[in-house]
N, C-alpha and C positions, 0 to 999 in steps of 0.2 A: 759671682755672689753680690747680692746687692748687701750694702750699709745696712746694719740695725737702726734703726732710729732711737733717739734716746730713750722715750716711753718703753720700746720693746724691752731693752736692754735693762733697766729697769726692774721689769714684769718679769724678766728673768733672773735678776737679783734677788728679789722677793722670795722666788719659786724656789732658792737655791739657800736661801735664808731661812725660808719655813722649815725646810727639809732638815739645816743642820741643826735647827732649834729643837724639832720633833726625834731627831733622830731617823727619820724614813727617807726610804731610796724614792729617788724620782722616777716617774713612768713617764720618759721621756718623749715619746710620740702625743702622748695623751697631752701631756704639759704645753707641748710646743704646738699642737693643735688648738687647744684654749688660748694661748699667745696671739698664735695668727687670726683667729676670728673675731677676738676683740681689738685687733687692728688691722683690718682687712682694707680699711683706704690707704694704707702703707705700700701694699701690693708686695709683702715679703715672703721669700719662698720659703716653705715647711723645714725645709733641709737646711736654710741657714739658721732656722730659730732652735733648730735639732742640734747642727754643730754647735751652736754658741752654749748651749745647754751643757751638752757632753762637753766640753772644754771645761767648764766651771764645775759639773759636780764631780768629773775624774782627781779634780783635789780638795774636795771636801766630802760631801755627803756619801757619792755611790749613787749609781743610778741602775735601772731596770729598762733593757733594750729589747723588744718582742717586735721584729719585723713585721706580723701579722699585725699587730698594735696600730701601726701605720694605717694601713687598709682599712681597718676599722674605725681609725679616727677621721679620714677622708671622705670614708662612705658614711660617718655617722651613727656607724654601729655602735651600742653603748654594752651590747654582749662582747666579754672579751676571749679570743680564740687564744687556745692556749695548746697551739702547736711544738714549739721551743722559745725558749728565750735565752736571752742572757745578762748575769747580772753583774757590776761590777762595782768593786767597794774599795 
């Protein structure tokens, strides 16, 4: 696991704070991919960002985890596949 940069951690904190403030769930893979793309120069794996988001969300707003959403995020597919998902509150 590569250490997350302060900028990435800040973006994760902001996403979690927004979810807490609005009372919404975070779509983990979609949010992680958005953060990864805005920090491509840091060369951080998507899985590392997902892990940190899950840790922070588990103690706060909760999250929605859809494994197929990960594939959609990686290939840039905007249509969400709904085969199965898990929601953690």
